[in-house]
N, C-alpha and C positions, 0 to 999 in steps of 0.2 A: 400541606402542599407537597412537602417532600415525600410523604407516603403515596400520594397520587402519582408522582413521577416514578417512584420505585415500582408501583403497581403496573404502570404503563410499560416500563421496561421488562418487568417479569412476564407480562402477558404477550408482548409483541416482539421483543428482541431478545428473548431468552436463548442463551447459547445451548446447543445440544450437549447432553451429558456425554462424557467420554465413553466410547463403546467398550463394553465388557467382552472379554475373550471367553468364548464358551469352551467347554470341555471337548465338544465335537470339533471345533476349529483347531484346537491344539492337537487332537488326535490326527486330523487330516494333515496338518503341517508336518508332524513327526513322520507319519506314514509316507508322505510325498518325498521327504528327504531320504528315507530308506529306499523308496522305489527309484529315486535318482541314482542311488548307488548301484542298483541292478543294471542300469543302462551305461554306466561309466566305461566299462571295458569293451563296449560294442558287441558283447555276447550276452544275450538275455538267456540265462540258464534257468531251468525249472527249479533247481535246488535253491537258487537265490530267491526266486519268487516265493517258494514254499517257506523259506526262512523268514522273509518279510512278513508273510501271513501269520506265521507262528509267533514272531516277535510282537506283532500288533495285537494278536489275540491274548498273549500273556501279559504284555505291558498294560493293557487297558481292561483286562478281565472281561473279554468279550466272548460271545459264542462264535462258532465258526461262521454262521450266517452273518452276524454283525461284523465280524472281522473282514469277511469277503466284501460286504457292502462298503465298509470303510476303505478297503484296498482299492475298489473301483472308483470311489469318490476322489481319493488321493491321487490316483493315476490321472484322472481328468484335470485336477488342479495342477499337477506336475507338468502336464503337457501344455497347459495354458500359461504357465509361469514364464516370465522373462528373466528372472533372477531368483536367488534364494532368499532375498530380503523379506518377501511377503510371508515366508515360513519362519525364518529365524527371528523376525521382529515379534511375532506372536509368542514364540517360545521364550524369548528374552523377557517379555512382560510378565510371564506367569510361572516359569520354571525356576527353581532354585538351582544352585550349582550341582548338587547331587543328581537332580533329575536331568540336567544337561549332560553330565558325565555318563549317566545311564543311556541316554540317546546316542552319545558318541560310541559307547561300548556296542550298542546295537548296530551302528554303522560299520564298526570293525568286524562284527560277526558276519554281516552280509558280504563284506569285502573278502574275508578269508574263507568263506564256506566252500567255494569251488576249488580250494587248494592253491590258488594263485593270486597273490596280491599285485594287481596291475598298478602302474604308476599313476594312472588317472584316478583310480579308486583311492589311493593314498592321498592324492592331491585333494579330492573332494572331502575326505574326513578332516584333513587339516584346515581346509577352507571353512567348513561348517563349524569346527571347533573355534576358529578365530572369530567368526561372526557371532558365536554364542559366548564369547569371552571365557572359554575354558582354558585354564593355564596349560602351557606346553607340557609341564611335568605330568599333569593328570592325563593329558592326551597320550603320552608315551607309556605311562604305567598301564593305562587301559589297553593300549595296543598289545603290550607284552602279555598282559593277563589273558586276553582273548586268544592270542597266538598259542600260548602254553596250553590252554584248555582244549583247543581244537587239535593240537598235536598229540594229546594223550588219550 
């Protein structure tokens, strides 16, 4: 009797399995956050877009064509997003702390690439770092490391 009840529940009222986060979803989420950085200072500069494309290509070992497609998909997702949670929640589920710090480093690279760190850009990096639970010390070390590399 119990087996029949269990079978009924398994067949008719089975809860859906938690959704797995795909590599593509993570790539889009990361790229969307990088593209958000491009728009933060109200000046969309080619060097910032090129940097995002290059970072995406390097980070995910993509061809230029694949990186461009990812760039376009991420831009669509970014424009439709109402907040950063849809991106950061995916990243939090799958990335370890080192991967999150690598993403924060990429955000700093985009922020600094035009030679001017706008206060809105700095705010975004700090906001994303908080949403990804990146320790403040790691955030600041990464900022300093990127700034030193770009100045030399």
